N, C-alpha and C positions, 0 to 999 in steps of 0.2 A: 342775326340780329342786326339792327341798324348800326351805321358807323358811329352814331351818337352814343349808343350803348357800349360799343367797343371802347370808345374814349372814356366812358365812365368806368368800365372794368379796368382799364389801364390805370386810371387815377386811383381806384381802389387798391390795385396791386402796389402802386407806389406808396400809398398811405400805409398799407399793411407792412411793407418792407421797412418803412421808416418809423414804425410804431416804437414807443419807448421799450427798451430792452427789458426793463423791470416787469412789464406785463407778461411777456413771454416766459421769463425766468420763473416767475411765480407759478405759472401754469405748468411748467416743466416739473416743478417740485410736486405737483398734485397728480400728474398723469404719467404713468410709465411709458405710454406710447409717445409722448412728447420728449421724454428724457433723453432719447438717443439723437435728438436734433439740436443743432447749435442755434438755429434761428428760424424765423418764419420762412425764409427762402428755402431752407432745407425741407421744411414740412411741405411747402408747395411743390417742390421737386419730387418728393416721395409720392404725393397724391397724383402727380401727373404721369408717373410711371405705370403704364397700364399692362405691364406683363402679368400673366396669370399668377405667378408665384408671389407677387407683391400684394395680392388682394388682402390677405389677413392683416398686413401692416396698414394698408390704406383704410380698411374697415376700423381698426383700432384708432387710427389717427382721427378719422371722421367722428367716431364716438367721443373721443376726448375733446375735439373742437366743439361739438354740439353741447357737451357738458359745460365747457367754459362759456360758451355763448349764453347759456341759460343762467348760470350761477354768477358770473362776474359782472354782467352788464356792460362789458367793454365792447365797443363797436368793432374792434379789431377782429373778433372771431367771426362775426357775420361777414365782414369783408373777405377774410381768408376763405370762408366756405363758398361765397359767391365766386371768387376768383378760381378756386379749385374746381368748382362744378360748372364753370362757364361753358365748357364743351357740351355738357348735357343740356344746359339751359338754351344754348344756341341751337342745338338739334331740335328741341321742342319748339322753339320760336319759329324755325323754318318750316315746321309742319303746319303751322296755324294759318288758316284763311278764315276771315270773318267779315261779314257785312254788318254785324251789330256793333263792332268795336273798330274805331279808326286804326288803320295800319300802324301809325306812329305810337299808339298806346299799347300795342300788343307786347312790346318789350317790357313795359311797366307791369302788365298783367302777369307775365312769366316771373319776373323778379319778385313781385309782391307775393305770388303763390309760393315761391321757394322760401321766402322769409317766413311766411305763415307756417309752412311745413316744418321749418327749423324749430319753431316754437311748440309744435304739437307732436312731433314724432317721438314715440316712446323709445327711450334709450336706456338700457341697463347693461350690465356686464354680459348678459347672455344674448343680447340682440345681435343678430348677424345680418349680413347683406344690407348694410345701412345705405349704401349707394343706390341699390335697387329700390329700397323703400322710399328714399328721398325722391327718386325719379318718379315712381308710381304715384306717390301722394301729391307731388307737384303737378303732375299731369292731371290727376283727378280734380284738383282745385281749379286749374286753368280751364278745363273743359266744362266743369260745373258753372263757372263764372260766365263763360261764353254762351252756354245753353240758357242760363238765366237772362242774360242780356238779349238774346235772340227772342225769348218768350215775351220779354217786356216791350218789344217793338211792335 
């Protein structure tokens, strides 16, 4: 992703870490996955731990964050999810080559597709492999958009 987007991601990280404590504490009370974390920094650290045995915890955390994103309306949760999944978004962005969309807009296409996916991904207690589903649906949206743009040219 571009250095401009990296700057935005860092700003989102700072904003998420500086969010009012009350918002996080209210969510901790609603979700067992968040209860074991003192703050947003702890959640981001857990989500960044890519060791295989941590996958169930990361899955539960992502499910809780998605639930909060949808029900609370707080911008914090979208920011946390974007920051947490930045490595995945970056890998997707680096795969993209398009003559239909200017290069500097591809970052926006990826982030917009991710945000759309956050709003539509079915999340219930039995949903598993949330990270994989987020990646796949985001990719589908990005490639569908690029295909549509190419067809319109």
